[in-house]
C-alpha positions, 0 to 999 in steps of 0.5 A: 706951396706945400705938397699934400699926398692923398692915398685915394681920390677923389676927396671932398674939398672941405675934408682936405681943408680940415685934415690939412689944418687950414681951418679949425673944423669942417663947419669953418671949412664949409663957411669959407667955401660958401663965402668964396674964399677958397680957390681951386686951381686959381678959380673961386670954388663954392661947392663944399663937396667939390671932388679934388684929385691929384694935380689940383691946387687949393688956396685959402688966404695965404696958404696954398697946397698942391694935391699929389697921389701917394702910391 
């Protein structure tokens, strides 16, 4: 699991997937989320604009990240 620091919260789920290079584009991120391929805190998440905060974990296929606050 890789830690990812954010400077403000919350951040929308699809944006984190895109900015962290887990997907090639925002459109691809939204597609994977809609298909139920993204887990947030171990649960399938289908809301593209799910608000992500420090402490959340995100998994797409075999890549997993943990969100932390960069203060």
